[in-house]
Predicted model as a PDB file, atoms N, CA, C, CB and O in Angstrom, pLDDT in the B-factor column:
MODEL        1                                                                  
ATOM      1  N   MET A   1      90.270-170.803 142.074  1.00 50.00           N  
ATOM      2  CA  MET A   1      89.243-171.706 142.531  1.00 50.00           C  
ATOM      3  C   MET A   1      88.390-172.083 141.321  1.00 50.00           C  
ATOM      4  CB  MET A   1      88.383-171.064 143.668  1.00 50.00           C  
ATOM      5  O   MET A   1      87.947-171.207 140.578  1.00 50.00           O  
ATOM      6  N   ALA A   2      88.165-173.344 141.124  1.00 55.00           N  
ATOM      7  CA  ALA A   2      87.396-173.814 139.981  1.00 55.00           C  
ATOM      8  C   ALA A   2      85.905-173.686 140.249  1.00 55.00           C  
ATOM      9  CB  ALA A   2      87.752-175.264 139.653  1.00 55.00           C  
ATOM     10  O   ALA A   2      85.436-173.876 141.372  1.00 55.00           O  
ATOM     11  N   ASN A   3      85.180-173.362 139.200  1.00 57.00           N  
ATOM     12  CA  ASN A   3      83.730-173.255 139.300  1.00 57.00           C  
ATOM     13  C   ASN A   3      83.162-174.653 139.112  1.00 57.00           C  
ATOM     14  CB  ASN A   3      83.144-172.247 138.242  1.00 57.00           C  
ATOM     15  O   ASN A   3      83.339-175.249 138.049  1.00 57.00           O  
ATOM     16  N   THR A   4      82.488-175.182 140.113  1.00 58.00           N  
ATOM     17  CA  THR A   4      81.994-176.561 140.059  1.00 58.00           C  
ATOM     18  C   THR A   4      80.528-176.658 139.664  1.00 58.00           C  
ATOM     19  CB  THR A   4      82.191-177.225 141.391  1.00 58.00           C  
ATOM     20  O   THR A   4      79.955-177.747 139.697  1.00 58.00           O  
ATOM     21  N   SER A   5      79.909-175.541 139.291  1.00 54.00           N  
ATOM     22  CA  SER A   5      78.500-175.604 138.931  1.00 54.00           C  
ATOM     23  C   SER A   5      78.344-176.269 137.568  1.00 54.00           C  
ATOM     24  CB  SER A   5      77.874-174.193 138.923  1.00 54.00           C  
ATOM     25  O   SER A   5      79.230-176.200 136.716  1.00 54.00           O  
ATOM     26  N   THR A   6      77.209-176.905 137.390  1.00 57.00           N  
ATOM     27  CA  THR A   6      76.924-177.568 136.125  1.00 57.00           C  
ATOM     28  C   THR A   6      75.805-176.837 135.413  1.00 57.00           C  
ATOM     29  CB  THR A   6      76.553-179.047 136.346  1.00 57.00           C  
ATOM     30  O   THR A   6      75.197-175.920 135.965  1.00 57.00           O  
ATOM     31  N   ALA A   7      75.542-177.244 134.202  1.00 61.00           N  
ATOM     32  CA  ALA A   7      74.490-176.613 133.417  1.00 61.00           C  
ATOM     33  C   ALA A   7      73.125-176.780 134.090  1.00 61.00           C  
ATOM     34  CB  ALA A   7      74.459-177.202 132.003  1.00 61.00           C  
ATOM     35  O   ALA A   7      72.227-175.966 133.876  1.00 61.00           O  
ATOM     36  N   ALA A   8      72.965-177.829 134.902  1.00 72.00           N  
ATOM     37  CA  ALA A   8      71.681-178.078 135.554  1.00 72.00           C  
ATOM     38  C   ALA A   8      71.508-177.252 136.834  1.00 72.00           C  
ATOM     39  CB  ALA A   8      71.544-179.558 135.875  1.00 72.00           C  
ATOM     40  O   ALA A   8      70.420-177.235 137.409  1.00 72.00           O  
ATOM     41  N   SER A   9      72.556-176.574 137.284  1.00 80.00           N  
ATOM     42  CA  SER A   9      72.456-175.775 138.507  1.00 80.00           C  
ATOM     43  C   SER A   9      71.531-174.589 138.297  1.00 80.00           C  
ATOM     44  CB  SER A   9      73.842-175.291 138.953  1.00 80.00           C  
ATOM     45  O   SER A   9      71.482-173.997 137.218  1.00 80.00           O  
ATOM     46  N   GLN A  10      70.808-174.260 139.337  1.00 85.00           N  
ATOM     47  CA  GLN A  10      69.890-173.131 139.312  1.00 85.00           C  
ATOM     48  C   GLN A  10      70.308-172.143 140.388  1.00 85.00           C  
ATOM     49  CB  GLN A  10      68.421-173.594 139.520  1.00 85.00           C  
ATOM     50  O   GLN A  10      70.951-172.513 141.370  1.00 85.00           O  
ATOM     51  N   GLN A  11      69.940-170.888 140.196  1.00 85.00           N  
ATOM     52  CA  GLN A  11      70.217-169.871 141.208  1.00 85.00           C  
ATOM     53  C   GLN A  11      68.910-169.257 141.671  1.00 85.00           C  
ATOM     54  CB  GLN A  11      71.169-168.779 140.659  1.00 85.00           C  
ATOM     55  O   GLN A  11      67.954-169.126 140.907  1.00 85.00           O  
ATOM     56  N   LEU A  12      68.893-168.888 142.930  1.00 86.00           N  
ATOM     57  CA  LEU A  12      67.775-168.171 143.521  1.00 86.00           C  
ATOM     58  C   LEU A  12      68.357-166.907 144.124  1.00 86.00           C  
ATOM     59  CB  LEU A  12      67.009-169.039 144.598  1.00 86.00           C  
ATOM     60  O   LEU A  12      69.220-166.979 144.999  1.00 86.00           O  
ATOM     61  N   ILE A  13      67.901-165.760 143.671  1.00 87.00           N  
ATOM     62  CA  ILE A  13      68.399-164.491 144.179  1.00 87.00           C  
ATOM     63  C   ILE A  13      67.345-163.901 145.097  1.00 87.00           C  
ATOM     64  CB  ILE A  13      68.747-163.510 143.022  1.00 87.00           C  
ATOM     65  O   ILE A  13      66.192-163.721 144.708  1.00 87.00           O  
ATOM     66  N   VAL A  14      67.758-163.603 146.324  1.00 87.00           N  
ATOM     67  CA  VAL A  14      66.860-163.046 147.335  1.00 87.00           C  
ATOM     68  C   VAL A  14      67.389-161.673 147.722  1.00 87.00           C  
ATOM     69  CB  VAL A  14      66.747-163.985 148.590  1.00 87.00           C  
ATOM     70  O   VAL A  14      68.553-161.539 148.097  1.00 87.00           O  
ATOM     71  N   THR A  15      66.548-160.662 147.636  1.00 88.00           N  
ATOM     72  CA  THR A  15      66.933-159.316 148.036  1.00 88.00           C  
ATOM     73  C   THR A  15      66.394-159.065 149.440  1.00 88.00           C  
ATOM     74  CB  THR A  15      66.402-158.247 147.025  1.00 88.00           C  
ATOM     75  O   THR A  15      65.200-159.209 149.700  1.00 88.00           O  
ATOM     76  N   VAL A  16      67.308-158.683 150.343  1.00 89.00           N  
ATOM     77  CA  VAL A  16      66.946-158.489 151.750  1.00 89.00           C  
ATOM     78  C   VAL A  16      67.271-157.055 152.139  1.00 89.00           C  
ATOM     79  CB  VAL A  16      67.695-159.504 152.678  1.00 89.00           C  
ATOM     80  O   VAL A  16      68.408-156.609 151.983  1.00 89.00           O  
ATOM     81  N   GLU A  17      66.289-156.338 152.641  1.00 88.00           N  
ATOM     82  CA  GLU A  17      66.517-154.956 153.058  1.00 88.00           C  
ATOM     83  C   GLU A  17      67.072-154.864 154.468  1.00 88.00           C  
ATOM     84  CB  GLU A  17      65.232-154.168 152.968  1.00 88.00           C  
ATOM     85  O   GLU A  17      67.812-153.929 154.773  1.00 88.00           O  
ATOM     86  N   ASP A  18      66.738-155.800 155.326  1.00 90.00           N  
ATOM     87  CA  ASP A  18      67.208-155.796 156.707  1.00 90.00           C  
ATOM     88  C   ASP A  18      68.423-156.719 156.812  1.00 90.00           C  
ATOM     89  CB  ASP A  18      66.074-156.244 157.690  1.00 90.00           C  
ATOM     90  O   ASP A  18      68.277-157.940 156.872  1.00 90.00           O  
ATOM     91  N   ALA A  19      69.613-156.133 156.834  1.00 87.00           N  
ATOM     92  CA  ALA A  19      70.849-156.911 156.833  1.00 87.00           C  
ATOM     93  C   ALA A  19      70.983-157.807 158.066  1.00 87.00           C  
ATOM     94  CB  ALA A  19      72.038-155.980 156.749  1.00 87.00           C  
ATOM     95  O   ALA A  19      71.738-158.779 158.038  1.00 87.00           O  
ATOM     96  N   SER A  20      70.278-157.502 159.124  1.00 92.00           N  
ATOM     97  CA  SER A  20      70.374-158.328 160.336  1.00 92.00           C  
ATOM     98  C   SER A  20      69.774-159.725 160.123  1.00 92.00           C  
ATOM     99  CB  SER A  20      69.664-157.631 161.506  1.00 92.00           C  
ATOM    100  O   SER A  20      70.016-160.625 160.928  1.00 92.00           O  
ATOM    101  N   LEU A  21      69.013-159.911 159.073  1.00 92.00           N  
ATOM    102  CA  LEU A  21      68.399-161.214 158.792  1.00 92.00           C  
ATOM    103  C   LEU A  21      69.314-162.156 158.008  1.00 92.00           C  
ATOM    104  CB  LEU A  21      67.115-161.015 158.025  1.00 92.00           C  
ATOM    105  O   LEU A  21      69.017-163.345 157.892  1.00 92.00           O  
ATOM    106  N   ILE A  22      70.409-161.645 157.476  1.00 91.00           N  
ATOM    107  CA  ILE A  22      71.266-162.425 156.576  1.00 91.00           C  
ATOM    108  C   ILE A  22      71.731-163.731 157.209  1.00 91.00           C  
ATOM    109  CB  ILE A  22      72.474-161.602 156.163  1.00 91.00           C  
ATOM    110  O   ILE A  22      71.596-164.788 156.592  1.00 91.00           O  
ATOM    111  N   ASN A  23      72.271-163.685 158.417  1.00 92.00           N  
ATOM    112  CA  ASN A  23      72.790-164.913 159.042  1.00 92.00           C  
ATOM    113  C   ASN A  23      71.695-165.944 159.273  1.00 92.00           C  
ATOM    114  CB  ASN A  23      73.466-164.583 160.368  1.00 92.00           C  
ATOM    115  O   ASN A  23      71.911-167.135 159.049  1.00 92.00           O  
ATOM    116  N   ASP A  24      70.519-165.501 159.718  1.00 93.00           N  
ATOM    117  CA  ASP A  24      69.406-166.434 159.919  1.00 93.00           C  
ATOM    118  C   ASP A  24      68.976-167.055 158.598  1.00 93.00           C  
ATOM    119  CB  ASP A  24      68.216-165.720 160.578  1.00 93.00           C  
ATOM    120  O   ASP A  24      68.708-168.255 158.533  1.00 93.00           O  
ATOM    121  N   LEU A  25      68.910-166.253 157.555  1.00 92.00           N  
ATOM    122  CA  LEU A  25      68.524-166.772 156.244  1.00 92.00           C  
ATOM    123  C   LEU A  25      69.552-167.773 155.720  1.00 92.00           C  
ATOM    124  CB  LEU A  25      68.356-165.623 155.247  1.00 92.00           C  
ATOM    125  O   LEU A  25      69.186-168.806 155.158  1.00 92.00           O  
ATOM    126  N   LYS A  26      70.821-167.472 155.901  1.00 91.00           N  
ATOM    127  CA  LYS A  26      71.870-168.400 155.458  1.00 91.00           C  
ATOM    128  C   LYS A  26      71.736-169.745 156.163  1.00 91.00           C  
ATOM    129  CB  LYS A  26      73.267-167.804 155.719  1.00 91.00           C  
ATOM    130  O   LYS A  26      71.822-170.797 155.529  1.00 91.00           O  
ATOM    131  N   ARG A  27      71.523-169.706 157.491  1.00 92.00           N  
ATOM    132  CA  ARG A  27      71.368-170.950 158.250  1.00 92.00           C  
ATOM    133  C   ARG A  27      70.163-171.743 157.751  1.00 92.00           C  
ATOM    134  CB  ARG A  27      71.219-170.651 159.754  1.00 92.00           C  
ATOM    135  O   ARG A  27      70.249-172.959 157.577  1.00 92.00           O  
ATOM    136  N   ALA A  28      69.057-171.068 157.522  1.00 92.00           N  
ATOM    137  CA  ALA A  28      67.838-171.751 157.074  1.00 92.00           C  
ATOM    138  C   ALA A  28      68.033-172.363 155.683  1.00 92.00           C  
ATOM    139  CB  ALA A  28      66.647-170.769 157.060  1.00 92.00           C  
ATOM    140  O   ALA A  28      67.614-173.493 155.432  1.00 92.00           O  
ATOM    141  N   ILE A  29      68.659-171.624 154.801  1.00 90.00           N  
ATOM    142  CA  ILE A  29      68.866-172.123 153.435  1.00 90.00           C  
ATOM    143  C   ILE A  29      69.830-173.301 153.425  1.00 90.00           C  
ATOM    144  CB  ILE A  29      69.398-171.004 152.527  1.00 90.00           C  
ATOM    145  O   ILE A  29      69.650-174.234 152.642  1.00 90.00           O  
ATOM    146  N   LYS A  30      70.863-173.278 154.290  1.00 90.00           N  
ATOM    147  CA  LYS A  30      71.821-174.390 154.360  1.00 90.00           C  
ATOM    148  C   LYS A  30      71.137-175.696 154.755  1.00 90.00           C  
ATOM    149  CB  LYS A  30      72.938-174.068 155.358  1.00 90.00           C  
ATOM    150  O   LYS A  30      71.590-176.775 154.374  1.00 90.00           O  
ATOM    151  N   MET A  31      70.040-175.600 155.523  1.00 91.00           N  
ATOM    152  CA  MET A  31      69.325-176.802 155.963  1.00 91.00           C  
ATOM    153  C   MET A  31      68.534-177.458 154.833  1.00 91.00           C  
ATOM    154  CB  MET A  31      68.388-176.456 157.104  1.00 91.00           C  
ATOM    155  O   MET A  31      68.124-178.613 154.949  1.00 91.00           O  
ATOM    156  N   MET A  32      68.324-176.732 153.757  1.00 90.00           N  
ATOM    157  CA  MET A  32      67.519-177.262 152.662  1.00 90.00           C  
ATOM    158  C   MET A  32      68.310-178.268 151.838  1.00 90.00           C  
ATOM    159  CB  MET A  32      67.021-176.126 151.768  1.00 90.00           C  
ATOM    160  O   MET A  32      69.494-178.068 151.565  1.00 90.00           O  
ATOM    161  N   ARG A  33      67.657-179.333 151.451  1.00 90.00           N  
ATOM    162  CA  ARG A  33      68.272-180.377 150.653  1.00 90.00           C  
ATOM    163  C   ARG A  33      68.605-179.830 149.265  1.00 90.00           C  
ATOM    164  CB  ARG A  33      67.342-181.608 150.551  1.00 90.00           C  
ATOM    165  O   ARG A  33      67.792-179.136 148.654  1.00 90.00           O  
ATOM    166  N   GLY A  34      69.796-180.145 148.774  1.00 87.00           N  
ATOM    167  CA  GLY A  34      70.184-179.767 147.423  1.00 87.00           C  
ATOM    168  C   GLY A  34      70.912-178.437 147.310  1.00 87.00           C  
ATOM    169  O   GLY A  34      71.365-178.077 146.224  1.00 87.00           O  
ATOM    170  N   VAL A  35      71.033-177.703 148.403  1.00 87.00           N  
ATOM    171  CA  VAL A  35      71.743-176.416 148.361  1.00 87.00           C  
ATOM    172  C   VAL A  35      73.239-176.704 148.439  1.00 87.00           C  
ATOM    173  CB  VAL A  35      71.287-175.462 149.536  1.00 87.00           C  
ATOM    174  O   VAL A  35      73.716-177.306 149.401  1.00 87.00           O  
ATOM    175  N   SER A  36      73.984-176.263 147.404  1.00 85.00           N  
ATOM    176  CA  SER A  36      75.408-176.558 147.365  1.00 85.00           C  
ATOM    177  C   SER A  36      76.278-175.364 147.727  1.00 85.00           C  
ATOM    178  CB  SER A  36      75.782-177.050 146.006  1.00 85.00           C  
ATOM    179  O   SER A  36      77.428-175.545 148.127  1.00 85.00           O  
ATOM    180  N   LYS A  37      75.762-174.162 147.597  1.00 86.00           N  
ATOM    181  CA  LYS A  37      76.581-172.982 147.863  1.00 86.00           C  
ATOM    182  C   LYS A  37      75.690-171.797 148.198  1.00 86.00           C  
ATOM    183  CB  LYS A  37      77.480-172.655 146.654  1.00 86.00           C  
ATOM    184  O   LYS A  37      74.618-171.623 147.618  1.00 86.00           O  
ATOM    185  N   ILE A  38      76.149-170.984 149.144  1.00 88.00           N  
ATOM    186  CA  ILE A  38      75.446-169.748 149.497  1.00 88.00           C  
ATOM    187  C   ILE A  38      76.453-168.614 149.392  1.00 88.00           C  
ATOM    188  CB  ILE A  38      74.810-169.822 150.944  1.00 88.00           C  
ATOM    189  O   ILE A  38      77.532-168.683 149.981  1.00 88.00           O  
ATOM    190  N   ALA A  39      76.111-167.582 148.655  1.00 87.00           N  
ATOM    191  CA  ALA A  39      76.980-166.417 148.514  1.00 87.00           C  
ATOM    192  C   ALA A  39      76.177-165.166 148.848  1.00 87.00           C  
ATOM    193  CB  ALA A  39      77.580-166.328 147.075  1.00 87.00           C  
ATOM    194  O   ALA A  39      75.043-165.004 148.399  1.00 87.00           O  
ATOM    195  N   VAL A  40      76.779-164.286 149.638  1.00 87.00           N  
ATOM    196  CA  VAL A  40      76.134-163.026 150.005  1.00 87.00           C  
ATOM    197  C   VAL A  40      76.905-161.905 149.322  1.00 87.00           C  
ATOM    198  CB  VAL A  40      76.092-162.824 151.568  1.00 87.00           C  
ATOM    199  O   VAL A  40      78.116-161.775 149.498  1.00 87.00           O  
ATOM    200  N   LYS A  41      76.198-161.105 148.549  1.00 85.00           N  
ATOM    201  CA  LYS A  41      76.810-159.987 147.844  1.00 85.00           C  
ATOM    202  C   LYS A  41      76.139-158.697 148.297  1.00 85.00           C  
ATOM    203  CB  LYS A  41      76.697-160.163 146.302  1.00 85.00           C  
ATOM    204  O   LYS A  41      74.913-158.585 148.302  1.00 85.00           O  
ATOM    205  N   LYS A  42      76.960-157.736 148.673  1.00 83.00           N  
ATOM    206  CA  LYS A  42      76.424-156.430 149.035  1.00 83.00           C  
ATOM    207  C   LYS A  42      76.184-155.645 147.754  1.00 83.00           C  
ATOM    208  CB  LYS A  42      77.390-155.663 149.996  1.00 83.00           C  
ATOM    209  O   LYS A  42      76.966-155.709 146.805  1.00 83.00           O  
ATOM    210  N   GLN A  43      75.099-154.915 147.754  1.00 81.00           N  
ATOM    211  CA  GLN A  43      74.789-154.085 146.603  1.00 81.00           C  
ATOM    212  C   GLN A  43      75.723-152.880 146.595  1.00 81.00           C  
ATOM    213  CB  GLN A  43      73.304-153.637 146.623  1.00 81.00           C  
ATOM    214  O   GLN A  43      75.910-152.220 147.617  1.00 81.00           O  
ATOM    215  N   LYS A  44      76.306-152.603 145.433  1.00 89.00           N  
ATOM    216  CA  LYS A  44      77.204-151.464 145.314  1.00 89.00           C  
ATOM    217  C   LYS A  44      76.416-150.170 145.341  1.00 89.00           C  
ATOM    218  CB  LYS A  44      78.032-151.558 144.033  1.00 89.00           C  
ATOM    219  O   LYS A  44      75.298-150.093 144.832  1.00 89.00           O  
ATOM    220  N   LYS A  45      77.014-149.156 145.943  1.00 91.00           N  
ATOM    221  CA  LYS A  45      76.369-147.849 146.002  1.00 91.00           C  
ATOM    222  C   LYS A  45      76.499-147.169 144.646  1.00 91.00           C  
ATOM    223  CB  LYS A  45      76.989-146.970 147.123  1.00 91.00           C  
ATOM    224  O   LYS A  45      77.499-147.325 143.946  1.00 91.00           O  
ATOM    225  N   THR A  46      75.479-146.421 144.295  1.00 95.00           N  
ATOM    226  CA  THR A  46      75.510-145.667 143.047  1.00 95.00           C  
ATOM    227  C   THR A  46      76.379-144.431 143.220  1.00 95.00           C  
ATOM    228  CB  THR A  46      74.083-145.271 142.604  1.00 95.00           C  
ATOM    229  O   THR A  46      76.686-144.036 144.345  1.00 95.00           O  
ATOM    230  N   GLU A  47      76.774-143.823 142.114  1.00 95.00           N  
ATOM    231  CA  GLU A  47      77.596-142.612 142.166  1.00 95.00           C  
ATOM    232  C   GLU A  47      76.883-141.495 142.925  1.00 95.00           C  
ATOM    233  CB  GLU A  47      77.946-142.144 140.748  1.00 95.00           C  
ATOM    234  O   GLU A  47      77.517-140.747 143.669  1.00 95.00           O  
ATOM    235  N   ILE A  48      75.576-141.380 142.739  1.00 95.00           N  
ATOM    236  CA  ILE A  48      74.846-140.316 143.424  1.00 95.00           C  
ATOM    237  C   ILE A  48      74.813-140.567 144.928  1.00 95.00           C  
ATOM    238  CB  ILE A  48      73.417-140.202 142.872  1.00 95.00           C  
ATOM    239  O   ILE A  48      74.888-139.619 145.709  1.00 95.00           O  
ATOM    240  N   GLU A  49      74.700-141.833 145.350  1.00 94.00           N  
ATOM    241  CA  GLU A  49      74.733-142.146 146.778  1.00 94.00           C  
ATOM    242  C   GLU A  49      76.094-141.804 147.375  1.00 94.00           C  
ATOM    243  CB  GLU A  49      74.409-143.631 147.012  1.00 94.00           C  
ATOM    244  O   GLU A  49      76.175-141.262 148.478  1.00 94.00           O  
ATOM    245  N   LEU A  50      77.158-142.120 146.646  1.00 95.00           N  
ATOM    246  CA  LEU A  50      78.504-141.778 147.113  1.00 95.00           C  
ATOM    247  C   LEU A  50      78.691-140.267 147.188  1.00 95.00           C  
ATOM    248  CB  LEU A  50      79.564-142.394 146.189  1.00 95.00           C  
ATOM    249  O   LEU A  50      79.295-139.763 148.135  1.00 95.00           O  
ATOM    250  N   ALA A  51      78.177-139.542 146.196  1.00 95.00           N  
ATOM    251  CA  ALA A  51      78.285-138.077 146.187  1.00 95.00           C  
ATOM    252  C   ALA A  51      77.523-137.460 147.354  1.00 95.00           C  
ATOM    253  CB  ALA A  51      77.759-137.509 144.861  1.00 95.00           C  
ATOM    254  O   ALA A  51      77.993-136.507 147.977  1.00 95.00           O  
ATOM    255  N   ARG A  52      76.357-138.002 147.644  1.00 95.00           N  
ATOM    256  CA  ARG A  52      75.581-137.493 148.779  1.00 95.00           C  
ATOM    257  C   ARG A  52      76.303-137.729 150.101  1.00 95.00           C  
ATOM    258  CB  ARG A  52      74.202-138.153 148.815  1.00 95.00           C  
ATOM    259  O   ARG A  52      76.278-136.878 150.990  1.00 95.00           O  
ATOM    260  N   GLU A  53      76.948-138.894 150.223  1.00 95.00           N  
ATOM    261  CA  GLU A  53      77.726-139.171 151.432  1.00 95.00           C  
ATOM    262  C   GLU A  53      78.894-138.194 151.557  1.00 95.00           C  
ATOM    263  CB  GLU A  53      78.245-140.623 151.419  1.00 95.00           C  
ATOM    264  O   GLU A  53      79.183-137.703 152.648  1.00 95.00           O  
ATOM    265  N   ASP A  54      79.566-137.912 150.432  1.00 95.00           N  
ATOM    266  CA  ASP A  54      80.666-136.942 150.441  1.00 95.00           C  
ATOM    267  C   ASP A  54      80.174-135.576 150.894  1.00 95.00           C  
ATOM    268  CB  ASP A  54      81.308-136.836 149.046  1.00 95.00           C  
ATOM    269  O   ASP A  54      80.809-134.929 151.727  1.00 95.00           O  
ATOM    270  N   ALA A  55      79.055-135.138 150.355  1.00 94.00           N  
ATOM    271  CA  ALA A  55      78.512-133.824 150.711  1.00 94.00           C  
ATOM    272  C   ALA A  55      78.126-133.784 152.183  1.00 94.00           C  
ATOM    273  CB  ALA A  55      77.294-133.485 149.834  1.00 94.00           C  
ATOM    274  O   ALA A  55      78.396-132.801 152.873  1.00 94.00           O  
ATOM    275  N   LYS A  56      77.497-134.846 152.663  1.00 95.00           N  
ATOM    276  CA  LYS A  56      77.077-134.894 154.065  1.00 95.00           C  
ATOM    277  C   LYS A  56      78.276-134.876 155.005  1.00 95.00           C  
ATOM    278  CB  LYS A  56      76.230-136.140 154.325  1.00 95.00           C  
ATOM    279  O   LYS A  56      78.208-134.303 156.093  1.00 95.00           O  
ATOM    280  N   ALA A  57      79.380-135.506 154.585  1.00 96.00           N  
ATOM    281  CA  ALA A  57      80.589-135.569 155.410  1.00 96.00           C  
ATOM    282  C   ALA A  57      81.468-134.335 155.244  1.00 96.00           C  
ATOM    283  CB  ALA A  57      81.388-136.811 155.067  1.00 96.00           C  
ATOM    284  O   ALA A  57      82.492-134.201 155.914  1.00 96.00           O  
ATOM    285  N   GLY A  58      81.066-133.430 154.347  1.00 94.00           N  
ATOM    286  CA  GLY A  58      81.834-132.200 154.163  1.00 94.00           C  
ATOM    287  C   GLY A  58      83.003-132.330 153.213  1.00 94.00           C  
ATOM    288  O   GLY A  58      83.870-131.456 153.178  1.00 94.00           O  
ATOM    289  N   ARG A  59      83.046-133.403 152.441  1.00 94.00           N  
ATOM    290  CA  ARG A  59      84.129-133.597 151.478  1.00 94.00           C  
ATOM    291  C   ARG A  59      83.767-132.934 150.147  1.00 94.00           C  
ATOM    292  CB  ARG A  59      84.419-135.108 151.273  1.00 94.00           C  
ATOM    293  O   ARG A  59      83.554-133.600 149.134  1.00 94.00           O  
ATOM    294  N   VAL A  60      83.704-131.609 150.184  1.00 92.00           N  
ATOM    295  CA  VAL A  60      83.337-130.837 148.991  1.00 92.00           C  
ATOM    296  C   VAL A  60      84.288-129.649 148.853  1.00 92.00           C  
ATOM    297  CB  VAL A  60      81.851-130.350 149.070  1.00 92.00           C  
ATOM    298  O   VAL A  60      84.924-129.225 149.819  1.00 92.00           O  
ATOM    299  N   ILE A  61      84.368-129.126 147.640  1.00 91.00           N  
ATOM    300  CA  ILE A  61      85.156-127.929 147.363  1.00 91.00           C  
ATOM    301  C   ILE A  61      84.210-126.897 146.783  1.00 91.00           C  
ATOM    302  CB  ILE A  61      86.353-128.228 146.386  1.00 91.00           C  
ATOM    303  O   ILE A  61      83.451-127.189 145.859  1.00 91.00           O  
ATOM    304  N   GLU A  62      84.254-125.699 147.320  1.00 92.00           N  
ATOM    305  CA  GLU A  62      83.399-124.629 146.816  1.00 92.00           C  
ATOM    306  C   GLU A  62      84.255-123.596 146.104  1.00 92.00           C  
ATOM    307  CB  GLU A  62      82.593-123.972 147.964  1.00 92.00           C  
ATOM    308  O   GLU A  62      85.362-123.274 146.536  1.00 92.00           O  
ATOM    309  N   TYR A  63      83.724-123.089 145.011  1.00 93.00           N  
ATOM    310  CA  TYR A  63      84.398-122.046 144.232  1.00 93.00           C  
ATOM    311  C   TYR A  63      83.496-120.820 144.173  1.00 93.00           C  
ATOM    312  CB  TYR A  63      84.748-122.548 142.791  1.00 93.00           C  
ATOM    313  O   TYR A  63      82.272-120.939 144.115  1.00 93.00           O  
ATOM    314  N   SER A  64      84.109-119.650 144.188  1.00 94.00           N  
ATOM    315  CA  SER A  64      83.326-118.414 144.138  1.00 94.00           C  
ATOM    316  C   SER A  64      82.930-118.057 142.708  1.00 94.00           C  
ATOM    317  CB  SER A  64      84.114-117.265 144.760  1.00 94.00           C  
ATOM    318  O   SER A  64      82.018-117.259 142.491  1.00 94.00           O  
ATOM    319  N   SER A  65      83.617-118.650 141.737  1.00 94.00           N  
ATOM    320  CA  SER A  65      83.274-118.370 140.337  1.00 94.00           C  
ATOM    321  C   SER A  65      83.732-119.522 139.457  1.00 94.00           C  
ATOM    322  CB  SER A  65      83.914-117.039 139.862  1.00 94.00           C  
ATOM    323  O   SER A  65      84.548-120.348 139.865  1.00 94.00           O  
ATOM    324  N   LYS A  66      83.199-119.564 138.252  1.00 93.00           N  
ATOM    325  CA  LYS A  66      83.624-120.607 137.317  1.00 93.00           C  
ATOM    326  C   LYS A  66      85.074-120.410 136.908  1.00 93.00           C  
ATOM    327  CB  LYS A  66      82.726-120.618 136.077  1.00 93.00           C  
ATOM    328  O   LYS A  66      85.769-121.385 136.624  1.00 93.00           O  
ATOM    329  N   GLU A  67      85.548-119.164 136.872  1.00 93.00           N  
ATOM    330  CA  GLU A  67      86.930-118.892 136.522  1.00 93.00           C  
ATOM    331  C   GLU A  67      87.884-119.508 137.551  1.00 93.00           C  
ATOM    332  CB  GLU A  67      87.160-117.381 136.415  1.00 93.00           C  
ATOM    333  O   GLU A  67      88.932-120.046 137.194  1.00 93.00           O  
ATOM    334  N   GLU A  68      87.508-119.421 138.825  1.00 94.00           N  
ATOM    335  CA  GLU A  68      88.304-120.014 139.892  1.00 94.00           C  
ATOM    336  C   GLU A  68      88.375-121.543 139.727  1.00 94.00           C  
ATOM    337  CB  GLU A  68      87.709-119.644 141.270  1.00 94.00           C  
ATOM    338  O   GLU A  68      89.428-122.152 139.913  1.00 94.00           O  
ATOM    339  N   LEU A  69      87.251-122.132 139.382  1.00 93.00           N  
ATOM    340  CA  LEU A  69      87.202-123.572 139.130  1.00 93.00           C  
ATOM    341  C   LEU A  69      88.101-123.938 137.971  1.00 93.00           C  
ATOM    342  CB  LEU A  69      85.769-124.026 138.850  1.00 93.00           C  
ATOM    343  O   LEU A  69      88.905-124.862 138.090  1.00 93.00           O  
ATOM    344  N   PHE A  70      87.988-123.237 136.847  1.00 94.00           N  
ATOM    345  CA  PHE A  70      88.796-123.526 135.660  1.00 94.00           C  
ATOM    346  C   PHE A  70      90.282-123.358 135.965  1.00 94.00           C  
ATOM    347  CB  PHE A  70      88.388-122.610 134.492  1.00 94.00           C  
ATOM    348  O   PHE A  70      91.103-124.137 135.481  1.00 94.00           O  
ATOM    349  N   LYS A  71      90.638-122.347 136.765  1.00 93.00           N  
ATOM    350  CA  LYS A  71      92.028-122.113 137.132  1.00 93.00           C  
ATOM    351  C   LYS A  71      92.547-123.288 137.953  1.00 93.00           C  
ATOM    352  CB  LYS A  71      92.175-120.791 137.919  1.00 93.00           C  
ATOM    353  O   LYS A  71      93.657-123.770 137.730  1.00 93.00           O  
ATOM    354  N   ASP A  72      91.736-123.745 138.904  1.00 92.00           N  
ATOM    355  CA  ASP A  72      92.124-124.865 139.742  1.00 92.00           C  
ATOM    356  C   ASP A  72      92.286-126.155 138.919  1.00 92.00           C  
ATOM    357  CB  ASP A  72      91.089-125.068 140.848  1.00 92.00           C  
ATOM    358  O   ASP A  72      93.126-126.997 139.236  1.00 92.00           O  
ATOM    359  N   LEU A  73      91.485-126.297 137.875  1.00 92.00           N  
ATOM    360  CA  LEU A  73      91.565-127.472 136.999  1.00 92.00           C  
ATOM    361  C   LEU A  73      92.676-127.354 135.974  1.00 92.00           C  
ATOM    362  CB  LEU A  73      90.247-127.684 136.289  1.00 92.00           C  
ATOM    363  O   LEU A  73      92.982-128.319 135.274  1.00 92.00           O  
ATOM    364  N   GLY A  74      93.285-126.174 135.877  1.00 92.00           N  
ATOM    365  CA  GLY A  74      94.368-125.967 134.920  1.00 92.00           C  
ATOM    366  C   GLY A  74      93.865-125.709 133.522  1.00 92.00           C  
ATOM    367  O   GLY A  74      94.563-125.990 132.547  1.00 92.00           O  
ATOM    368  N   LEU A  75      92.665-125.178 133.410  1.00 90.00           N  
ATOM    369  CA  LEU A  75      92.094-124.888 132.081  1.00 90.00           C  
ATOM    370  C   LEU A  75      92.173-123.405 131.754  1.00 90.00           C  
ATOM    371  CB  LEU A  75      90.635-125.356 132.009  1.00 90.00           C  
ATOM    372  O   LEU A  75      91.741-122.986 130.681  1.00 90.00           O  
TER     373      LEU A  75                                                      
ENDMDL                                                                          
END                                                                             
């Protein structure tokens, strides 16, 4: 897909905490004169957020000693 934006194009970035508002905001912005494209991007989760989700879901491995860990890692 070719990028049709020109050097004169401007971007407006809006951060929304309540995802339920996205569709209403898109509709409102589409009504504005001069709007050529609307893109919604989800913010990527950080590594720590992913790790916390893993821990909360029980996707963890526990070792009784560092030697056990090293053995499991093949060190």
